[in-house]
N, C-alpha and C positions, 0 to 999 in steps of 0.2 A: 767469483767463493777464494776466498785467502784459503790457497792450500798450507802454508805455515803453521798453522794452527791443529792441534790436538782434534782429533773427534771424540767426542765426548759420545760413551757409548750408553745412553738412558735411555731403555728401555721402553722408558713411562711417557715421555717422551710423543710415543708412537702415535700416529694418528692416522698412519694407511691399518687396513683389515686384514687379521693375522694370517687368515691364508695365502700373504704374500708370501710369507716365510715356509719354504720345505720341509714337510715334517718329517719326522727323520722313517717313518713309514713308510714313507714317498721312497725316500732314497733307497732303503730297501727292498720297493717294490720293484724299483728301477733298475738293481741291483741284483736281479733275483737270479741268474746266471753267471755263478764265480767263475771269473777267467776272461768277462771281455768286457775289459773297462770302456775299451774304444767305442760301443754299443751305448754301455750307459752312459759313459762322457757325452753322445748326440743325444743322448733321449732327456739327459740333465741340462745341458743347453735349451733344448726346446720350448722347455717347461717354464725353463727360468723366465728365456723371451717371453711367455705367453702370459706370465704374473706381472709379470713386470711392465707390461704390455711397449715393449722395445723393439724396434727393425733386426738388431742384434743382440747375440751372446753369444760368447769364445770363452774355450778355457785353453790357457797357455801351462805347458808342462817346461818344469824347471829340469834340462839337459842333467847324466849324469854330471858331468865336469863342473854345476852350480855356474858356471859362466850364460849360459844360450837361453833363450827358452824356443819352443817351439810349438806352433797351432796343432794344438788335438782336436779338436771337438770346434765348431761354430756352426749357427746357422743364420745365415746372412750375408754372409763372407763368403768369397770360395770355398765352393768345396773342394775342388782339385788343390787348393793350397795347403788341405790339411797333409798337418808330416811332414810338412818340404815348407811352410815360412819359418826361418827363423830368424833370431833377432839377439843381440847380443843383451846382456843386463843392464850396460849404459846405453842403451837406445831405444827409444822412444819412450811413450806412455807407458805400456806396458813393462818396458825393464824400469821406471820411474817406479811404479810400485813394487817390484820385486825387489829393488834395489836400497826402501826404507823400509818396503814393507810395512803401510799401512793404506788405506783406499787412499784414491785419486780420483778427482772429480773435477771435470771440464766442460764450461758451455759452449765454448767456440776452440777444438783442437789445431786447429791451425794459426791463434793466437799464443799457442804456451810454445818456451819457449823447448824443451824437449818432446816437442810433435817432430814425427818422422813420416813421408812419406812409402807406403811399400805397395809401387801399383799393383804387380801382382793381388796385391787382396782384395779387391773393387772395393776401397772407402771409400770414393768420389766423396758419397753420397751423403755421409754420417757426421755430422757435426758434432753432437756429443759426444761425452765419455766417464765412462766411472766404472774403477778398479781398484778391484780388493785381492788382496795374499790370500791365497788358497793354503791355511796352518795345516798338520795332522805332527798332533801329537808333540808342540814344539816347532816342528822342521819346517820351512818354509816350503811346500812342494810345488805351485805354478801362483796362475794369477787369475782371476776369473773375471771376467769382462759383460759389456754393456755397451752398446750404442743405441743412437737416435737419428732419425734424418733433419730433425728440427732441433736448432739449438734447445738444450734444454740444462735447469738448474735444479740439480739433482739437489732437493730437500736432507735436512742429517737421519729422517725418520727412513729414506728409503735407505741411507749410506749403511743405517743399523739393519733393516734388513737383509739385502744381498752379503752384508756381512756374516749374518746370519743364518742366512742361505751357503756361504761360500764356508763355514760350519763342517757342514753334514758333507757337500762333495767333497773337501777334500782327503777323506776315505778312500775314495773312488783314485783321485788321482794318485796318491798315494802309491795304489794296487795297482796303477798302471806304470808308475814311474819302476818300482818293485819291477814288473814282468820285462820292463822294457833294458831294469839293466842289468839282471843274473841272470835269464836263463840259457842266454846263448852269447857271443860275441859276435861281431858286425860279420865274419865269413862264414861263421858258422849258414849266421838265419841267409846269405845270402845265398849259402848250398841247401837250406833248407829250398829257400823259394825256387830256385833252380829244379829244381829234382822234381819240383809236382809241376806239371803243366798248370796248373792255376795262371802263371801268371802269362801266358801269352792270352787269355782273355784279360786281363785288369789292365790297362792301360798304365796307372801308379807304377805297379809291380816292373811289367815293361820297360817301361820309363828309367829303375833304375841303372838298368844292362848296358839299356841305350848311352845313359852318359855316363856311364865307368870310361867308355872308350867309344863312343857313334863308328868312326871307320872299321876299327875288326868286329865291333858287331855286325856291320851290314857284309862282310867280307865272312865271317863267320857261319853265313844263313842268318842270322840269326836266335844263333843257340849259344843262352846261358850256361851252358856245362862247356863248352867251349873254349866260351872267354875266361871263365872262373878261372880252367885248367893253365890257362894263361901269369897269371895272377897268384905270385908268393905269394903271404900273409903281409910282410912288411908292405911292398909296392900296393896291394891293398888297402890294408889301412892309412896309405900315403893318400892315395885319389880320393879314399872314400874322406879325410880330413882338409882335403886341398877343393873340395865339392861339396864340402858341408853334408854330406848323403847319409851318417847314420842316424840322425830323427827320420830320414823317408824310410831306410831299410829298417830301422825298430818301428817305424808305424804299418810299411808294407808286411813287415812278419807276425805283427798281431791280428792284422785284420784275417790274414791266414789263418791263423790257429781258431780264430772267431768264427769262420767261416767253415773248417773242419768240424768243431766241436758244435754247431751251432743242431739244438735238437728240437726247435721249433718247428722247422722247416714245410712247407705242404705235403712234403710224400709221409713225412711224420703223420701229417693228419689224412692222410687221404691212402695211406699205403701200407699202412705200418704192420700188411701182414705178410709183407718183403721181407724183413725184417730181416730174420733167420735164414728163412729161404730167396734169397735176392735173386733177379732178375738177370739170366745169362745170356748175352747181346753177341752173338756168333757174326762174325765178316770179317767174307774177303780183305778186303782194304778199312784203316782207318785213317783220317784225316784231319788228324788233331791241330798240326802246324809244322809249317815246314822244315823245320830241324829233324821233322820225324817223317824220316821220306820211304813209305808202310800205304803209297795211296798211289792211285793214276788221277782219278779225276771224281764224276760228279758224288757217284754208289761210296765213296771213303773218306771223301768232304761230309754229305750226309751223317756216314755214322759217327765223324767226329764231335759234330752236333747235336746227336744223339748224347751221345754219351758225354756233352757237356753240360748240356739241360740238363739231366737226368742226378746229377751235381748238382748243378740252380737249386734243382727242384727239392734234392735230397730221398732223390729215390732209390733204395736198394741195388744197383743195377751191376754189374761185369763184363766187360767188354771179353773178348775173346778172338784175335787173330792170329797171324801171321806172320814172324820178322822177317823180310825181305833183306838176304843181307848186302844185293845190291840197286834195293830196290825196285822201282820202277825207270825206265831208262833220261839222260841227261839227250837232251834235243838241244842239234845241234844246225843249221843248217849253209849250207855252202852257195856258191858265187850264184848258182843257177837256182837258186832256192828250192834246192830236192834236201828233201829231211834225214839226216844223219842220225844214227842212234849210237851212245856211245853207253857204257854199264860203266862207275865205278864204285869200287866198294868203299860199302857205310862204317867208320870203326867204331863200336859200339863205345870205346871207353868215352864218348866225347857226345852220348844218347844219354835221358835221364831217365835209364832203364836198371834196375838188378835184378838180382839174381832171384826168384820167388822160391820162397823157403816152407817148404811140408809139414804136416804135423809131425814129423819125424826129425824136425831140423834140421833137415838136412836142403839143399836144391835140387828143385823138384826136377826129373827129366822121367818122363814118360815112354811106353813102347807101346808100338801099333805092330801086329802079325799082321803080314800078308806069303802068297805062295814061293815067291824069293825070301823071304830072309822076314827080320823083325826092323822095323826100324826107330829108333830113337829120335828124341828132340829136349834137348831143356826148352826151359820153360821160363822170360821174362817179364818181371811185374814194371808196369808205368805206373804212377801215379796221376790223376786226369781232377784237381780237385779232389771230391768226398770218392771218388771212383777208384775201383785200380781196371786196368788194362791186360792184357795177358797176351802174351804175344808169344808162340812157338818156333821152336828157332832149330831144323834138322843138321847145323851145321857141330857135330859134335864125333868123337872117337867114336868108335866102330859099326857106324855106319858105312855103306856102300862108299864108292866118290861120287856116284851117281848118286845117293842121296843125301851126301853133305850138300850136293849143291843145288838140291833138289828146292826149295827153299829161298833162293838168293834173288831169283828174278821175279816181279809180281808179274802176270799176265804172259809170262815166258813161257817158250819150251810147247811140246805137241800135245797131244789127249794121255799120252804117258806120265808125262811131267804134273795137269793139270789134274787127275786123277789121284796121282801121289799126293799132293797138295790137298784139296779137298777130304783125299782119308784123313790125312794128318788135321787139318781144323776139323774138323770133326769129332773124328774117334778123340784123338791125341784132345784134343780141346776138351773132352767134357771128360776125359782121364784125369787131365789138369786142375781140373776145379775139385777131383774126390781126392787128388793127391794132396789138396789145400784144405780138404773140410770142410770145400762149399758144398751143401748141398741145393740147386738150382731148384726154386718155387716154377719157374717160367723156361721155356726156353723159346726165346725169339730168334728162328732166322732170317739176317737182311739177304734174301736171294737167296739163287737154291747151292753155293759155293758149301754151303756149310750141313745138307741137307744128312748130311752119312751120322753127322750127331743125334739125329734120330733111334738110329738103328741101336747107337750104344747106347742111348737110354733105355729104347727095350733090353734089350743085351742085360741092363744093370741089374731093372726094376724083375727080369724073370728070378736075376737070380739071389736077387734078395727076398724076394717075396713066394719064391721054390711056387710057379705058375706058370705056364706055356704061352710061347708066341699070341696066341688070339686073345687070350686074355690078358696079354700085358700093353699090346697096342692101342685100344682105349684107354688105359689109364696115365697112357702116355702123351695120347693124342693130344688128350684133354689141360695138357699144359702148354702142348707144345704153340707158339704163334711164329705165322711166315709171313713174312711181305715177301714179292715181289716185283719186278722193279722194268721186267724187259717187254716190250709190246710185236714184238715179232717171233716168231717161233728164235728163226735159224741162230734167236742170243740165247739160247737156253741149252747150258751144257749136259752134251748125251756121249754114252760110253757103247765102247762095242762089247758083247758078250763076256768074249774073253779077256779084254782087259778088264770085266767087273771081275770074274771069277781069279783072275791073277790077283788080284792086289784084296778083296772083300772076300776069298770063296773061305781064311778064316773066322770070318764073322759070321758070314754065310750057318757053317757048322756049327756056332756058340747058338743061332737064333733057331737052329734044328729046324733049316726050309731044305730044300732041292731045290735045282739051278734053276729051275724054271718058275718057281714060286718065289725067288729073290726076284727074278728079273720083272715081274709078273707087277712087282713093288713101284719101279720107273718105269711102267709102257701105260703109255692109255687105254691101250687095249688090251689086258693082260695074258689073252690069248695069241695075239701076235708074235712075232720076230723083231718088233722095235730095239732100238737101243736105248741105253737106263737113261732116261729125263729126271735129271737130278729137283726142279721143277716139281714134273710129278711125284717123285718122291715126300717133297716137302710136306704139298698139298694133298695127300692122301692123308697122311700126320700128322696134321695141327685141325684145330679144332676151330681155329681163327686165326682166317687166312685173306688180307688185305694186299689193294692195290695203292699208287700211289698220288692217287688224284683222282678225283670225280671220273673223266672219262678216261680215261685210265680204266677204272673200277669197269666201266664197260665196255671196256676192247675186251681186257682180261679175261670178263663171263663169258664172252664171245669166242674166245679162243681154249678156253678150256669146257666147253660145254661137255665134251667130249668125256670126260671123267666120269659124270656127273649123267649116267643115263634116265632119261623119264624126268629131268629134271627142265622146263623151258630155261631160257637163255637167263630172264630176271631173277632166276629159282638160285643161280647158280651161287653156293655159298661164298664168296667172295667179295667184301663189301673193301671199304679204300677209305684210307688217315694219309691227307693232305698233307706233303713235304714240309718243312719248315727250315728257315733260319737261324744259327745262335746267336743273335743281337749283340753280344758284348762283344763276339769276333768280327764281323764285320762290321760294327758301324765306328765311322774315325771318329779316333777322340775329339774333333772341333766339332762333329754331332753331339758327338754324348754332351757337351758341358752345354751344346745350346738346349738339347732335349731336359738337362739337369736345372736349367735355370726358369724355361718354362712347362716343362712335362713335371716337376717338383721333383725334389729331391727319392731318391728310392725308386724313380719310375721302374729304372728295366727289373725290379725283383716283381715287379704286376706287368710286365708288355704284353704277353696275352689277352688282358682287358682292354676291351675297345672302346670304353671311359678316357681310359689315361693319355690317350694319345687327342683329345680335341683341344689339349694345349696348344695344336701346333699351330691352331687360325689365331688364337692371338699374336705367332710370333713376325716380330716388323719387318717385311718384304726386302725390304733392304739385307737387315740384319742372316737371314735366312739367305740370301744373293750372294753378301761376301759370302757368307762361309762355303757356300757350296765352289764361289768362285776361286776359294783360297784351295780349297781340294784339286781341284780341277788343272791350277796353275800346279800343283807337286806332283798331279799323276802327268801331265805330261814334260815333267824334269826328270822324273825317274824312268821314260820314256824314251828319252831324247839320249840320258846316259847308257839304257842298257842298248836302243841300236847303236851310239856310238861303238863299245864294248863290243857286238858282234861285227860291226866291220871293220875295226881293227884289228881283231882276231880273222878275218875274210884275207887281210893285209890289203883293203881297197887304198885306195890315191886317197891323201891329205886331204882332195878336195869333197871327195866324200863328208869324209872324219866333219870337213867346215861345214858342210851341207845341214849333214843329220842334229849339228851339235843346236842347228836354230831351227830343226822339223817340227809341222806344228803350231797351231796359236791359240792363246789359251781366250781368244777372243773370237772362234769361227767357232760353231753346232759342230761338238766331238761327237761322233758315236764308236762306243762301244762291241766288238763281238771277243766273246772265247771263251772257247770249251774244243772237245773234241773234233775231231776232224774224219769223224764220220759222214758218208756223200749223203744221207738220209736229212743231214744236219744245212745243208746246201750253203756253205760258207761266203762260195759264189754266186747265190740266186739274184743278188743286186749288179752281179756284169754283163746281165742277158740284153742289155740295149750297152753297149760302150759309151756312146755317145751320149746318151743322156745323166748316164752317171757323170761321164767328165763334163759336162757343162754346170752342174748341180756343186761339183765338186772346186771348180775353177769361177764362181762367180763369185767378184771383187764384193758386189754389195752384202751377199747373203753366199758364204763359203759354209760348205761341210769339208770335216775331214774324221777320216777312219785309223782305230788302231784295232788289231788283228790278234790276239795271243790262240794259240793249240797244239795239242798235237794228237800228231791221225798213228793207228796202233803200227808196230813195223810190218806184219803180212799184210797193213792193209793199201796195196798200192794205189786203187782210185781214188783214198781219201789221202795222199801225197800228189796226190797230180790237183787234187784241188789244192790244198794248201801250197803247194809251187806255185799253184795260178796266182794267189791273194797275194807270196809273197816277189815276184816278179813283177809287181806293181811300182815295188816301190825303184825302181829303173825304169819306169813310163816316165816320161818327162812329162806327160798330162800328168800324174799320179804322185809323181816321185816324191812333194813335201804333204802330201794330206791325206798318205796310205803309209803308215807302220807296220811293221810283223815285230810281234815282240818274240824270240827265244825260252826254249824251257818256261811252259805254262807249268805254273805250280800255284801255291796256295798265298806268295809273296805278292807274285802279277795280280793274282786274281783280286786279290783287296787293294793294288791302287786300280785298278782298272774300275771293279764294282764302288767306288767311292772317288770318283772321278769323273769319270764320264756323264755325259749331259741325256743320254741319251743311250739303253743296252737294247739293242737286233739281233733279236732272235725269229728265225724263221725254217726249222723243220717243218718236216713232209706230215701234212697232219694223220695218223693219230699215231704217230712213232716218237713223239716225248712222253715218258710215261711222267711226268710230273717237271724235272729244271728247278734246279734252285738260286742258280745266279740273277738273273733278274730279280729274284724277294731280297737277293742283301742289295742289287742297288735303289732298290725304296725307301728301305731304311735311313740314305745317304745321300736320299732326295732326287733322284735318279729317275729318268720316263723313258719304260717299255715299251715298245714298237716291235710287236711280235704277234707269230701265229696265230689263232684260235688254239690253241693244244698244251698239254698241261698242264699247269696251276692257274695259266694265266685265261684258261676256257672260262675257269669258274671267277676271276681276280676282278678282269674287264668289267668296269661299266658304264663305256665312253667317255667317263673325264677325268680316270687315273692313267691316263697314257693311252698307246694306239693301239691299231688291231692291223693287221693284215688280214685282208678276207672277210668273207661273212661267217668261217668255220664250215663251210659247206668242201666236199672234194670230188677228185670225180676220179674216174674209174682206170681212167689214159694218165698214164703217171706224167706225160711231156705235157697231157695238156694241160692238167694240177700244176707242172712244175711253171708254165706258162705264166695262166693268169695268176698265181702269186707273187711272180716278178712284177709281172705290170700291174700289180695293189701296190707292191711293196714303195713301187718307182712313185707313181699315183699320191698313195701318201705324204713321202716326204714331201714330196715336193706341193700339192695343195695342203695339208693340214698341217704339218713337224716345224719344217724350215719357216713359213709365214708367220709362224706363234709364235717361235724362238727371237724371231728379226722384230715383232712386233713391243716397243721399248718409247716409253711416257718421256716427258720430259726431263726425268732423274737416269735417264737411261737403263730401266730395270724395267724386265719382260713381262710385266704383272700377272696374264694370261698364264703366262707359262709359270710362274710363282706358283699363284693360285693352283694349279695343278700339279704342280710339287706337291701343295701342300694338302689335298687334296686326298695323292696316293701314298704318302706315309698315313695321313687319319683314318684309311678306308681298309690298305692293307696289311700297315704295318701289326696289327695284334691281331691277324688271322694268322699270318705266312710266317710266321716264328718261330724255332723249335721248341718254346716252352710250351704252345699250345699242342704242336704233334705230340712231344710225350704226356703231356697229361691225357692227350687223345687215348697215346696206346697204356697209361697204368688205367685210366679208370673201363675203356672199353677193352682193353687183351687182356692186359696183366694182372686185376684184382680180381676179376674171374679165371682166368686160370689159376690161379692162386686159390681158388677156394674160399674168397674173402668178401663175396658179396654179402648184404646183411639181407638181399631179397631179390625172388626169379622168378615171378610168377608165369607159369606155360598156358595157354588154351589147350583143352584138349582136343586133339585129332577127332 
């Protein structure tokens, strides 16, 4: 085609059906939600590609400097390039359209002198090109492009129709550019992103902060607030210009706004009753991201995943927790492998928190009365996507020194400190909500730590409605959801009567109860002299209670049968909602991109639907294996860096450092174990027969290697000894290059492990693992589980989606139980895991292993994710508790 000739706009010559042209009505429908140009553009390009029967349709926006174009929306090119692919107006065929402000059609792009190859866009397969300018009110806004795999001559009528479509699209593009240009400068937009933890599960946004300064990003524990605090405006602007980040910043900021403003969410459809009266989700810890250190392990990470999925689904939910000024301890091992604890003060100025402002326009400060005086606490607000997380902090003037330090450490101190913290969490947390004008329709208590919230809720109901305790209790209980996580009696908080009276005496009097009646609220046998149990309080005062896996439900019903006299064990009103993990938080970006290509754009928005995951079977074995191998290599490099850093801190000899620089091999079967070092989790189970495990790891043809991480509670001496036993293997010549222990287990360490290991090892003493979610994170990234049939794995394992230790049977003699499981662990490794991993075809691919990877992703990815979990809580707990069900017919008794 001769591009030098002007293309005559003769609609009479059009031979195609008029339906090819986008109508004004269609554009209006696509742009029904104002202020969402990115979403609208994606809808537009998808519709144009379908209408014109092309493989690609893309929209490029002219940047404010009018010298560069940025990819704003595409169907066909790599989605991750949106907001990132940038070109000058004098570059490529897209630039030619903008430069000449007229259509450009090319049958074979590589033959054109202005062709420029952008490798990151994935354009290799496309031959033809047709681009038309996007003009609104006489001003160029961008370029609209269609492409096809086959070489194609675009007739003049198609060019005219695309030009007509561009006229209708141009106002949308203009809106997008206006928002980009005038809402905020780059620095303000980066700060807006940094102050909302949504960036922590949005790979594009996190990538912005990483690219600003990769080294400092790592050194600052991936904290964008800390990073931006080091960048004055001029330095930030220079760096953004140097790296061409402006368009990416605009894109990320626009997507955050669209995310926050979205109204057509799953929650809007299914949980509208919660909008005026949201869920108040109480938890002693929240593991949202490693840069906010107010978590210790599984319970906190679950709470973090819960609030993130609630945000994604649009469930009105407010998290309530405590701010720990020193967080959980930092772990360091000495040369003997013994755990040492360090506590470091957290600088609140380096965290994405702000003071919560009450209805009176002033920072919220709550007060809780005890027999020895009042405890005061300020309230921090953290934005987690669409949800708020409120953290109470007792380090305020007016408190005694003891009370000021009360919230300094998570799970630190004695029973006195613990009852202080739990009083503030439950009673203070509910008062903080009231001060903010939030009236929750549901109280969700994540474990018994926050049980005192029900007492404050009863007190408030008595005061507001002018009723007595007996009438207030059932009215509050129907709005309470209680989740228990602990399958052993010793794991539930219990307090002496004197301690309870000292701290809750004023609450008892406000409720009008005697000491005996008050203590009975937390006793299995109300007439006994038992200590006050927080779990009993929660179970007694909640209409809906659940365990966190099917097996844990059975254990919990058996454990608490005494609370329900006259009921058979199976009739105890404790159900289960199995835990899940937040997919975007734990899925590696490389796997995310692979899923984008094969599961379809936007798959993660419907990750709880089983059919979405069927596409994994269409992934080429080599592509899946290569992606996993790259993640594994990345994990090994991370482990090496951390191991060298640990050894250098201990002033190990240079030879040790050099050895650690080369420790582990990407070619060897790599097994990961990372969790709390409690003795029942049996981290040392595989060491029962040291000679057998030594022969496995040192087999030159089929080697096995292990990476470990985890903390023992500071007061758990047996757990510390197990940890030491594992750590000392790094000094044993038989295991020194096959066993690595990574110190200071946190979300960052866990993320690297679950994304890179071949096998995840989990061998607790059944049935003591309530659920366990680390193995679910491995599933998403293609790793396989090797686990005892306990917790979630007991209901997940189908014989072909991983490996099982034992057959689910236990023994009354703990030593027999452990010995049997240890033998079976080694047997499964020797007879199943290792042979399958090393069985390769002529291409070097372990086809049988890869098929098991695909099966585990397909069968488990949709079931064990947090979206499914939060949907279950919403439909089965939250909406009924808030009185939002449309029908509830019950049989007559």
